C-alpha positions, 0 to 999 in steps of 0.5 A: 458116534463114528462106526467103521465098517467093512463095506464088502458085505452088509449082512442084516439081522435075520427076521426072527421072533427071538432076541438076537444072540450076541456071543462074546469072548470076554474074560470073567472080569469084564463079562458081567458088564458087557453082558448087562449092556447087551441085555439092555438092548433086549438081546441075548448074551452068549458068554464064550470065554477064551481066557482066564484072568486072575491074580496069583500070590506071586503077582500080588507079591511082585507088586507089593515089592514096590510098597515095602521097606523103609524107603518103598521103591514106589517113592522113586516113581512119578506115575503108575499107568494102568492099561486094564481094569484088572491091573487096577484091582490087582494093585488095590489088592496088593495095597490092601494086603500090607500092614504098613502105612501108605507108601507116600507121605504127606509131602513131595511132588505130585504122583500120577495115576492113569487109567483108560476110560471107565476103568478110571472109576476104580481110582476112588478116594479109598484107593488113593487113601491107601496109596498116600496120606495126603490125597492132594499129592495124587493126580488122576489122569484119564486120556481123552482117547481110551487106548494105550497109545492115548495114555502115552500121549496124555502122560506127555514127556517123561524127562527120565522119570519112572512109570510103574506099568502093571500089565498081564503075564500071558501064559499059553498064548503068544503075547499080543503086541499091545503091551510091548508097544505101550512100554516102547511108546513110554520110552520114546516119550522119555519115560523109564517104564518098569513092567510088573506082571500084576496078573496072569492071563491064560488060555481057557480051553472049552469056552467056545463049546457054547458058541459052537452049540449056538451056531448049530442050534438053527438051520441058519446059525443061531448066533447073530454076532460075536464081540471081541474086546481084546486080541488075546481073546481072538487068539484064544478063540482060534486055539480053542476052535483048533482043538475042536477041528475048526477054524475061523473060515469054517465058522464064517461058512457056518454063519455067514451072516454073523457080524464080528465086532471089535471093541476099539481099533487096537483089538480090530487090528490085532484080530485082522493080523490073526486072520479074523476079519472084523465087520464092525469097529466103534470109535466110542470105546471108552465103555462097552456101550460103544461096540454094542451101539455099533452093532445096532447101527450096523443092523440099521446100516442106512440109518447111521 
């Protein structure tokens, strides 16, 4: 496992008889998974959500548009490209909500379902069965590099084919560049990407109260690390801190030994563009184990 680190400082885990406290800003849809991985290390998770991620009747209806009618629009696509777990669950929810037969019949060209890392575990046989009466027509594609750009590369040349992209509608925050760059990347490879707002990502005020309380819990800060899993989470954190009259610089001064970790390079770049310096980035980002292992490695620095 390769671990990328900010070599300007080497904060070690403070000697303590209590378990390290790991704050994380992940939305509710991923929170339990990351919390479990943190607990497996014997550490204490501190959930400080800065976003809410949910489907809405309108977003589900937007997806269902591609399934309905005698000639469902989805039949004129060659692929669906999922960049998030929530996109898959929203798509599945939309499929389950229609009484019609699956959009695809038994005959025709192969259809590609693509997803990142462990998200692909949701593309089950039952999911495929709701999409096509002949599961042999469906090909599941999981890129070796679990990033949107890795997905673009794995899909290859589009030759004018259409790809449906279930992505979030960001409300209350500036949309991070990840999705626009993903769509542009597909277009450069000859695909015709069609965006569908499959769910909503909203700023969640008040989520950092636990973080601030944790930082003030002990004389030298009661939070040992903070984990970000998306750029939007970072922007949500900054907005929440601003509401409390704080900023990231003040957090760093309150907790100089706290390690900031990013789940993958895309999140790290986005965070640093927002002025949040990242100390640890793992290249093993197909699952949350990577960023947690990277934290452990950071605290054992010379053993890595």
